C-alpha positions as CSV (number, residue, x, y, z in Angstrom):
1,X,-5.2,12.8,9.5
2,X,-4.6,9.2,8.3
3,X,-2.5,8.4,5.2
4,X,-2.6,5.0,3.7
5,X,-0.3,4.0,0.8
6,X,-1.5,1.5,-1.9
7,X,1.0,-1.3,-2.1
8,X,0.8,-4.6,-4.0
9,X,0.4,-7.7,-1.8
10,X,3.1,-10.1,-3.0
11,X,2.8,-12.9,-0.4
12,X,0.8,-13.6,2.7
13,X,0.0,-16.1,5.4
14,X,-2.7,-16.0,8.0
15,X,-1.4,-13.0,9.9
16,X,1.4,-11.4,7.9
17,X,1.9,-10.2,4.4
18,X,4.7,-8.9,2.1
19,X,3.9,-5.8,0.1
20,X,5.9,-4.0,-2.6
21,X,6.1,-0.5,-4.0
22,X,8.7,0.6,-6.5
23,X,10.9,-2.5,-5.7
24,X,10.8,-1.9,-1.9
25,X,9.2,-4.8,0.1
26,X,7.9,-4.5,3.6
27,X,6.3,-7.0,6.0
28,X,2.8,-5.9,7.3
29,X,0.1,-7.2,9.5
30,X,-3.0,-8.7,7.8
31,X,-5.0,-8.8,11.1
32,X,-7.3,-5.8,10.1
33,X,-7.9,-7.0,6.5
34,X,-7.8,-10.8,6.5
35,X,-9.7,-11.2,3.2
36,X,-7.0,-9.5,1.1
37,X,-5.6,-11.6,-1.7
38,X,-2.2,-11.8,-3.3
39,X,-1.9,-9.5,-6.3
40,X,-4.4,-6.9,-4.8
41,X,-3.3,-3.3,-4.0
42,X,-3.9,-3.0,-0.2
43,X,-3.9,0.2,1.6
44,X,-1.1,0.2,4.2
45,X,-1.2,2.4,7.3
46,X,1.1,2.1,10.2
47,X,2.2,-1.4,9.2
48,X,-1.3,-2.8,8.7
49,X,-3.4,-3.6,5.6
50,X,-6.6,-1.7,6.2
51,X,-8.4,-2.0,2.8
52,X,-7.9,-2.3,-0.9
53,X,-8.2,-0.3,-4.1
54,X,-8.2,-1.4,-7.7
55,X,-5.2,-0.9,-10.0
56,X,-6.4,2.3,-11.5
57,X,-7.1,4.0,-8.1
58,X,-3.8,2.8,-6.8
59,X,-1.9,4.4,-9.7
60,X,-3.8,7.6,-9.4
61,X,-3.1,7.8,-5.7
62,X,0.6,7.1,-6.2
63,X,0.9,9.7,-8.9
64,X,-0.6,12.3,-6.6
65,X,1.8,11.3,-3.8
66,X,4.8,11.5,-6.2
67,X,3.7,14.9,-7.5
68,X,3.4,16.2,-3.9
69,X,6.8,14.8,-3.0
70,X,8.4,16.4,-6.0
71,X,6.8,19.7,-5.1
72,X,8.2,19.5,-1.6
73,X,11.7,19.0,-2.9
74,X,11.5,22.2,-4.9
75,X,10.6,24.3,-1.7
């Protein structure tokens, strides 16, 4: 199973990008998704941008992931 997290692309150059989620920034590779633009929500898997989603889809996905994480804490 593959899990990709939507994160906003804040900066980028030809090969690397900086993404952010909830104030946490990470450096990722842009090699698999070179057409991504700053401001987009890119799907990040294993340190690589592999696609993008719109704002609404990113928020829905993050909400589901947060609900799941909260449920796991209760167990």
